[in-house]
C-alpha positions as CSV (number, residue, x, y, z in Angstrom):
1,M,62.0,107.3,79.9
2,K,62.2,110.5,78.1
3,K,65.2,111.9,76.3
4,V,67.1,115.0,77.5
5,V,69.2,116.8,75.0
6,T,72.2,119.4,75.0
7,C,72.1,122.6,72.9
8,S,74.3,120.9,70.2
9,Q,72.1,117.9,70.1
10,M,69.0,120.0,69.7
11,K,70.7,121.9,66.9
12,L,71.4,118.5,65.2
13,L,68.0,117.5,65.6
14,D,66.5,120.8,64.2
15,Y,69.0,120.3,61.2
16,G,68.0,116.7,60.6
17,T,64.4,117.6,60.5
18,I,64.7,120.5,58.3
19,H,67.4,119.5,55.9
20,N,67.1,115.7,55.9
21,M,63.4,115.3,56.4
22,H,62.5,118.5,54.5
23,V,60.2,119.8,57.1
24,P,60.2,123.6,56.6
25,S,61.6,125.5,59.6
26,L,58.5,127.8,59.5
27,V,56.2,124.8,59.8
28,L,58.3,124.0,63.1
29,M,58.2,127.5,64.2
30,E,54.3,127.6,63.7
31,R,53.8,124.4,65.5
32,A,56.0,125.8,68.4
33,A,53.9,129.0,68.6
34,L,50.6,127.1,68.4
35,A,51.5,125.0,71.4
36,T,52.8,127.9,73.4
37,A,49.6,130.2,72.6
38,E,47.4,127.3,73.5
39,E,48.9,126.9,76.9
40,I,48.6,130.7,77.5
41,R,44.9,130.5,76.4
42,K,44.3,127.6,78.8
43,Y,45.8,129.8,81.6
44,L,43.5,132.8,80.8
45,E,40.4,130.7,80.4
46,K,41.0,129.1,83.8
47,K,41.6,132.6,85.3
48,N,38.7,134.3,83.7
49,S,35.0,133.3,82.8
50,P,34.6,132.0,79.3
51,G,34.7,134.7,76.7
52,N,35.7,137.3,79.3
53,L,39.2,138.1,78.2
54,E,38.9,141.7,77.4
55,K,41.1,142.8,80.3
56,E,44.0,140.6,79.4
57,R,46.9,142.2,77.6
58,I,49.8,140.2,76.1
59,L,53.3,141.3,75.5
60,A,55.7,139.1,73.5
61,V,59.2,140.4,74.0
62,C,61.3,139.2,71.0
63,G,64.9,139.0,70.0
64,S,66.1,138.8,66.5
65,G,66.9,134.9,66.4
66,N,64.4,132.1,65.9
67,N,63.3,132.3,69.5
68,G,62.0,135.8,68.6
69,G,60.2,134.4,65.6
70,D,58.3,132.0,67.9
71,G,57.4,135.0,70.1
72,I,56.1,137.0,67.2
73,A,54.0,134.1,65.9
74,I,52.6,133.6,69.5
75,A,51.5,137.2,69.7
76,R,49.8,136.9,66.3
77,L,47.9,133.9,67.2
78,L,46.7,135.3,70.5
79,H,45.7,138.6,68.5
80,L,43.7,136.6,66.0
81,A,42.0,134.8,68.9
82,G,40.7,138.2,70.0
83,I,43.1,138.6,73.0
84,H,44.9,142.0,73.0
85,S,48.5,141.1,72.1
86,E,51.6,143.3,71.4
87,I,55.0,142.7,70.3
88,Y,58.1,144.3,71.7
89,L,61.1,143.8,69.4
90,A,64.0,143.8,71.9
91,G,66.5,142.5,69.2
92,N,68.1,144.3,66.3
93,P,65.7,144.2,63.3
94,D,68.7,144.3,61.0
95,K,69.9,141.1,62.4
96,M,66.7,139.1,62.2
97,T,66.9,135.4,60.9
98,E,65.1,134.8,57.7
99,E,62.3,132.9,59.7
100,T,62.0,135.6,62.2
101,R,61.8,138.3,59.5
102,H,59.1,136.3,57.7
103,Q,57.0,136.1,61.1
104,W,57.4,139.9,61.6
105,E,55.9,140.5,58.0
106,I,53.0,138.2,58.7
107,A,52.4,139.9,62.0
108,R,52.4,143.3,60.4
109,N,50.1,142.0,57.6
110,Y,47.5,141.0,60.3
111,G,47.8,144.2,62.2
112,V,49.3,142.9,65.4
113,P,50.4,146.0,67.4
114,A,53.9,146.6,68.3
115,T,55.4,148.9,70.9
116,N,58.8,150.5,71.2
117,N,58.5,151.6,75.0
118,P,56.4,149.3,76.9
119,V,54.8,150.3,80.2
120,W,55.5,146.9,81.9
121,D,52.8,146.9,84.6
122,E,50.0,147.2,81.9
123,Y,50.4,143.6,80.7
124,T,48.9,140.6,82.4
125,V,51.1,138.1,80.5
126,I,54.5,138.5,79.3
127,V,56.1,136.1,76.7
128,D,59.9,135.8,76.8
129,G,61.1,135.2,73.3
130,I,64.5,137.0,73.5
131,F,67.1,134.2,73.6
132,G,66.9,130.4,72.9
133,V,69.1,127.5,74.0
134,G,72.1,128.7,72.1
135,L,72.9,131.5,74.5
136,S,76.4,131.1,75.9
137,R,77.6,134.6,76.8
138,E,76.7,136.6,79.9
139,I,73.7,139.1,79.4
140,S,74.5,142.6,79.9
141,G,73.5,146.1,78.8
142,T,70.1,146.8,77.4
143,Y,69.0,143.1,77.4
144,K,69.8,142.8,81.1
145,E,67.7,146.0,81.8
146,I,64.8,144.6,79.6
147,I,64.9,141.1,81.5
148,H,65.1,142.9,84.9
149,S,62.0,144.9,84.0
150,M,60.2,141.8,82.8
151,N,61.0,140.1,86.2
152,Q,59.6,143.1,88.3
153,T,56.2,142.9,86.8
154,R,53.2,140.9,88.4
155,A,52.3,139.5,85.1
156,Y,52.1,135.7,84.3
157,K,55.4,135.0,82.7
158,V,55.8,132.5,80.0
159,A,59.2,131.4,78.5
160,V,59.7,130.1,74.9
161,D,61.7,126.9,74.9
162,I,64.0,128.1,77.8
163,P,64.0,131.2,80.0
164,S,66.5,133.9,78.4
165,G,69.7,133.9,80.3
166,I,69.6,130.3,81.3
167,H,72.6,128.1,79.9
168,G,70.9,125.3,77.8
169,D,73.2,122.6,79.1
170,T,74.1,123.5,82.8
171,G,71.1,125.5,83.9
172,A,73.5,128.4,85.0
173,V,72.4,131.9,85.2
174,L,74.2,134.0,82.6
175,G,74.3,137.2,84.5
176,I,70.5,137.5,84.7
177,A,67.6,135.4,83.6
178,F,63.9,135.6,83.0
179,Q,61.9,134.1,85.9
180,A,59.0,132.1,84.3
181,D,55.9,130.7,85.7
182,L,55.7,128.5,82.7
183,T,58.3,127.2,80.1
184,V,57.0,125.6,76.9
185,T,60.0,123.7,75.5
186,F,60.0,122.0,72.2
187,A,60.5,118.3,71.2
188,Y,62.8,117.3,74.1
189,R,63.7,118.7,77.5
190,K,66.9,120.4,77.6
191,R,69.6,119.7,80.2
192,G,69.5,123.3,81.5
193,L,65.8,122.7,82.4
194,C,66.9,119.8,84.7
195,F,69.6,121.3,86.7
196,F,69.3,124.2,89.1
197,P,68.9,127.2,89.1
198,G,67.7,126.9,85.6
199,R,64.9,124.4,86.5
200,A,63.7,126.9,89.2
201,Y,63.7,129.6,86.8
202,A,61.6,127.7,84.3
203,G,58.6,127.3,86.6
204,R,56.1,124.6,85.3
205,I,57.8,122.9,82.3
206,L,55.7,121.6,79.4
207,V,57.5,119.6,76.6
208,A,55.5,120.1,73.3
209,D,55.8,117.9,70.3
210,I,56.3,120.0,67.2
211,G,57.3,117.5,64.8
212,I,61.1,117.1,65.6
213,Y,62.1,113.5,66.2
214,D,65.3,111.7,66.8
215,R,65.4,109.8,63.6
216,D,67.3,110.3,60.2
217,R,65.9,109.0,56.9
218,D,67.9,105.8,57.4
219,G,66.3,105.2,60.8
220,S,69.4,106.0,62.8
221,E,69.4,108.1,65.9
222,L,70.6,111.9,65.6
223,A,71.3,112.3,69.3
224,D,72.3,108.6,70.3
225,Q,74.4,109.9,73.2
226,A,71.6,112.0,74.8
227,A,70.7,111.8,78.6
228,W,67.3,110.4,79.9
229,H,65.0,111.1,82.6
230,L,62.7,108.5,84.2
231,E,59.0,108.9,84.8
232,K,56.2,107.0,86.8
233,R,55.7,104.6,83.9
234,D,59.2,103.3,84.4
235,V,58.2,102.2,88.0
236,E,55.3,100.3,86.5
237,T,57.8,98.2,84.6
238,L,59.6,96.8,87.6
239,P,59.8,92.9,87.5
240,A,56.8,91.1,88.9
241,R,57.3,89.3,92.3
242,P,56.9,85.6,91.3
243,A,54.2,83.9,93.4
244,W,56.2,80.8,93.8
245,G,59.2,82.6,95.2
246,N,60.7,82.6,98.7
247,K,63.0,84.9,100.7
248,G,66.1,83.7,98.8
249,T,64.4,84.3,95.5
250,F,64.1,87.9,96.2
251,G,67.6,88.7,96.9
252,K,70.0,88.7,99.8
253,I,71.8,91.9,100.8
254,L,74.9,92.2,103.0
255,L,75.2,95.6,104.6
256,V,78.7,96.3,105.7
257,A,77.9,99.2,108.0
258,G,77.9,101.0,111.4
259,S,80.7,101.6,113.9
260,K,80.7,102.0,117.6
261,G,77.9,104.4,118.6
262,M,76.8,104.9,114.9
263,C,74.1,102.3,114.3
264,G,71.5,104.7,112.8
265,A,72.8,104.7,109.3
266,A,72.9,101.0,109.2
267,Y,69.4,100.8,110.3
268,L,68.1,103.2,107.8
269,S,69.8,101.6,104.9
270,A,68.8,98.0,106.0
271,S,65.2,99.2,106.6
272,A,64.9,100.7,103.1
273,A,66.3,97.6,101.5
274,L,63.7,95.3,103.3
275,H,60.8,97.7,102.7
276,G,62.0,98.0,99.1
277,G,61.5,94.2,98.5
278,A,64.8,92.5,99.4
279,G,64.2,89.0,100.7
280,M,66.8,89.0,103.3
281,V,69.3,91.5,104.9
282,K,72.3,90.9,107.0
283,I,74.1,93.8,108.6
284,Q,77.9,93.2,109.2
285,T,78.7,95.5,112.1
286,V,80.7,95.9,115.3
287,E,79.3,94.0,118.5
288,E,78.2,97.3,120.2
289,N,75.6,97.7,117.5
290,R,74.0,94.2,117.9
291,I,71.4,94.8,120.5
292,P,70.2,98.2,119.2
293,L,70.0,96.9,115.6
294,Q,68.2,93.8,116.5
295,S,65.7,95.9,118.6
296,L,65.1,98.5,115.9
297,L,64.9,95.9,112.9
298,P,64.3,92.4,114.2
299,E,63.8,91.5,110.5
300,A,67.4,91.9,109.7
301,M,70.3,89.5,110.8
302,V,73.3,90.8,112.5
303,S,76.8,89.5,112.1
304,C,79.5,90.9,114.3
305,E,82.5,88.5,113.3
306,F,85.2,89.8,111.2
307,D,87.6,87.1,110.3
308,E,88.4,85.3,107.0
309,A,86.0,82.5,107.5
310,S,83.1,84.6,108.5
311,N,83.8,87.2,105.8
312,E,83.9,84.4,103.0
313,K,80.7,82.8,104.5
314,N,78.8,86.3,104.3
315,L,80.2,87.1,100.9
316,N,79.2,83.8,99.5
317,W,75.6,84.1,101.0
318,C,74.8,87.6,99.6
319,D,73.8,88.7,96.2
320,V,74.4,92.5,96.8
321,L,76.7,94.4,99.0
322,V,76.3,97.8,100.4
323,I,79.4,99.2,102.1
324,G,79.7,102.4,104.2
325,P,76.8,103.8,106.0
326,G,78.1,104.8,109.4
327,L,81.1,102.7,108.9
328,G,83.7,105.3,110.3
329,T,87.1,106.0,109.0
330,E,88.9,104.5,111.6
331,S,91.1,101.3,111.4
332,S,88.1,98.9,111.9
333,G,85.9,100.5,109.2
334,K,89.0,100.7,106.8
335,E,89.7,97.0,107.2
336,R,86.2,96.0,106.7
337,L,85.8,98.2,103.7
338,L,89.0,96.9,102.1
339,W,88.2,93.3,102.6
340,F,84.5,93.4,101.3
341,L,85.4,95.8,98.5
342,K,88.3,93.8,97.0
343,N,86.7,90.4,97.5
344,G,83.1,91.5,96.6
345,T,84.2,93.1,93.2
346,K,86.4,90.0,92.5
347,A,83.4,87.8,93.1
348,G,81.4,89.7,90.6
349,K,78.9,90.9,93.2
350,P,77.2,94.3,92.7
351,V,78.9,96.6,95.3
352,I,77.2,99.8,96.4
353,L,79.8,102.2,98.0
354,D,78.2,105.0,100.2
355,A,79.1,107.5,102.9
356,D,82.2,106.5,104.9
357,G,82.9,103.9,102.2
358,L,83.5,106.9,99.9
359,N,85.5,108.9,102.4
360,L,87.9,105.9,103.0
361,L,88.2,105.5,99.1
362,A,89.2,109.2,98.9
363,M,91.9,108.7,101.6
364,N,93.1,105.5,99.7
365,P,92.7,106.3,96.1
366,Q,94.8,103.2,95.2
367,W,91.8,101.1,96.1
368,M,89.9,102.6,93.0
369,E,91.8,99.8,91.1
370,S,89.1,97.5,92.6
371,L,86.1,99.4,91.1
372,N,84.3,97.8,88.1
373,Q,81.1,98.2,86.1
374,Q,79.3,96.4,88.9
375,T,80.4,99.0,91.4
376,I,78.0,101.7,92.3
377,L,79.3,105.0,94.0
378,T,76.9,107.4,95.5
379,P,78.8,110.6,96.4
380,H,77.2,113.9,97.2
381,M,79.1,117.0,96.2
382,G,81.4,117.0,99.1
383,E,82.4,113.4,98.6
384,M,82.8,113.9,95.0
385,S,85.1,116.7,95.7
386,R,87.3,114.6,98.0
387,L,87.2,111.6,95.4
388,T,88.3,113.8,92.4
389,G,90.2,116.8,94.0
390,R,87.9,119.3,92.2
391,T,86.1,122.0,94.0
392,I,82.4,121.7,94.5
393,S,82.0,124.9,92.4
394,E,83.8,123.2,89.6
395,L,81.6,120.1,89.9
396,K,78.4,122.0,90.0
397,A,79.4,124.0,86.9
398,D,78.5,120.8,84.9
399,P,77.3,118.1,87.0
400,A,76.5,115.6,84.0
401,A,80.1,116.1,82.8
402,S,81.4,115.5,86.2
403,A,79.7,112.2,86.7
404,W,80.3,111.0,83.4
405,E,84.0,111.7,83.4
406,F,84.4,110.1,86.8
407,A,82.4,107.0,85.7
408,K,84.6,106.7,82.5
409,K,87.8,107.1,84.4
410,T,86.8,104.5,87.1
411,G,84.5,102.2,85.2
412,C,82.0,102.3,87.9
413,V,78.4,103.6,88.0
414,C,78.5,107.1,89.5
415,V,75.4,108.4,91.3
416,L,76.2,112.2,91.9
417,K,73.7,113.3,94.4
418,D,72.4,116.9,94.2
419,A,69.1,118.7,93.7
420,C,69.2,117.0,90.2
421,T,71.0,113.7,91.0
422,T,73.1,112.5,87.8
423,V,73.6,108.7,87.2
424,A,76.4,107.8,84.8
425,D,78.3,104.9,83.7
426,G,81.6,104.3,81.9
427,D,79.7,103.3,78.6
428,G,78.2,106.8,78.1
429,S,74.7,106.0,79.7
430,L,73.5,109.2,81.4
431,Y,70.4,109.8,83.6
432,L,69.1,112.9,85.2
433,N,66.6,112.6,88.0
434,L,63.6,114.8,88.3
435,S,61.8,113.5,91.2
436,G,62.4,114.6,94.9
437,N,62.6,117.9,96.7
438,C,64.7,119.9,99.1
439,G,63.0,118.2,102.2
440,M,65.1,115.2,101.3
441,A,68.3,117.2,102.3
442,T,68.2,115.6,105.6
443,A,70.4,113.3,107.8
444,G,70.0,109.7,106.6
445,S,68.6,110.4,103.2
446,G,71.6,108.9,101.5
447,D,71.4,105.8,103.7
448,V,68.0,105.2,102.6
449,L,69.0,105.6,99.0
450,S,71.8,103.0,99.3
451,G,69.3,100.4,100.6
452,M,66.8,101.3,97.9
453,I,69.5,100.8,95.2
454,A,70.3,97.4,96.6
455,A,66.6,96.5,96.8
456,V,66.0,97.3,93.1
457,L,69.0,95.3,92.1
458,C,67.5,92.3,93.9
459,M,64.2,92.7,92.1
460,Y,65.7,91.9,89.0
461,L,67.5,88.8,90.2
462,S,64.7,86.4,89.6
463,S,63.0,88.1,86.7
464,G,65.6,87.1,84.0
465,E,65.3,90.8,82.6
466,N,68.6,92.0,81.3
467,R,68.7,95.7,82.2
468,D,71.9,97.7,82.5
469,I,73.0,98.3,86.1
470,S,73.0,102.0,85.4
471,Y,69.3,101.9,84.4
472,K,68.5,99.9,87.6
473,T,70.3,102.5,89.8
474,A,68.7,105.3,87.9
475,L,65.3,103.8,88.7
476,A,66.2,103.3,92.4
477,V,67.1,107.1,92.5
478,Y,63.9,108.0,90.9
479,I,61.8,105.9,93.4
480,H,63.8,107.4,96.3
481,G,62.8,110.8,94.9
482,L,59.1,109.8,94.5
483,C,59.2,108.7,98.2
484,G,60.5,112.1,99.2
485,D,57.6,113.8,97.2
486,I,55.0,111.7,99.1
487,A,56.8,112.4,102.4
488,R,56.4,116.2,101.5
489,E,52.9,116.0,100.9
490,K,52.3,114.5,104.3
491,K,54.9,116.3,106.4
492,E,56.0,119.4,104.2
493,T,59.8,120.1,103.6
494,H,60.8,121.4,107.0
495,S,59.5,118.3,109.0
496,M,60.7,115.5,106.7
497,T,63.0,112.8,108.1
498,A,64.6,109.9,106.3
499,K,62.2,107.4,107.9
500,D,59.4,109.3,106.2
501,M,60.8,108.3,102.8
502,I,60.9,104.6,103.8
503,E,57.3,104.7,105.0
504,A,56.4,106.0,101.5
505,L,58.0,103.1,99.7
506,P,54.8,100.9,99.6
507,E,52.7,103.7,98.1
508,V,55.4,104.2,95.4
509,L,55.8,100.4,94.8
510,K,51.9,100.2,94.1
511,L,52.8,101.7,90.7
512,A,54.2,98.5,89.8
513,E,51.3,96.7,88.2
514,N,52.2,93.1,89.0
515,L,54.2,93.7,92.2
516,E,52.4,91.9,95.1
């Protein structure tokens, strides 16, 4: 896992490093510049033959804040490396921070050229050092014109820490934003580089270690409420599958899904659960779906009885419940959801509520009293809007806050699905998912996710590992995205279907070193 910070958390980390650990701010600035200059040099050397950089021209566009100081230092380092580099001071020189003024003086001492009227098309690389993560106002006037001119060039574009104009917490565009090919961000990834459109404006993102760490002198964390994003090494830590286990050992999933003429969602969710490692899957559905489901997925059991005795038997049998895919919102679906939600949560079973389960919950908000820490809700933005009464625009303005507030209010784990899916729980845990792609925006993708979440929960049943349910849920979301990325490589985004993600599961699960 890697930490993701807000702007205020990053300021706290900066302050702690400089004032508590006594690392001079100019040292941090120099390390930031070195990391960025090195990436630019790598790009230029890959583009050109060794030692043949005389045609390259670098322009560092710098504000008067510390982000501008980084840009000035980058230009100086590249200039001293023999690469033609210039500085364009876009900020007010009278308002320079102490560190930026110091960098300006160093650059002048080394004879780094400065320009007041750049001819933009003359440059092969443009470095954006205008605004940092602290920007909160909309860009207008001269700055807007400058960023527009930077974006219009054919130069390779590099952003320092974050593209100017991107909100550091939400990824929103503040009027206009620099469109980077590469963003070198420092110490930790910022939330605005996870959420779209900020993530798209950033291009390739590199997190550089410049000596800022989340520890104070007493060993305490300075940003203890930061978010996290998972990476492939987290998949490698999935529990091993015991050699002595049986199908019961590896988890039993009850899938309450499907209505008349709607068995596809149940099939996709059940198939994902089985391919994800669940030992047994039973689909509780209507009689009309029995033959299609048994034909499509003979590995799954099918139960079409809905009475107190049958329900109790199915509930006692299972380890995890998934409720909602293709369930419908008519009376039959409503009755099935209500029984299994109330009794499942009362029995302490993990319950994953998806699709029509969420729609029915929105239509019957009094049922939210049944939600608890073992309940996982997986709404997309439209479903979240119905659950909360907030508009999609309001939710998208700050997805992390939207998910966390809902989780805190209901006590559940909230999986707010979007281009960057957010997983939050009522205790303050927050995960931002960076895997996946736009090809996953296809019918059935959410059904596959619900099955994968159930499968990951089952993996931990026999392991004895005590991981938070929010972490296990976030890991399933990340695996789902990796499956989408593999499907994209094989099919490309326009042709992907939900089944392609299921077929990619074996390749993703091979990352787990001990998984047989």
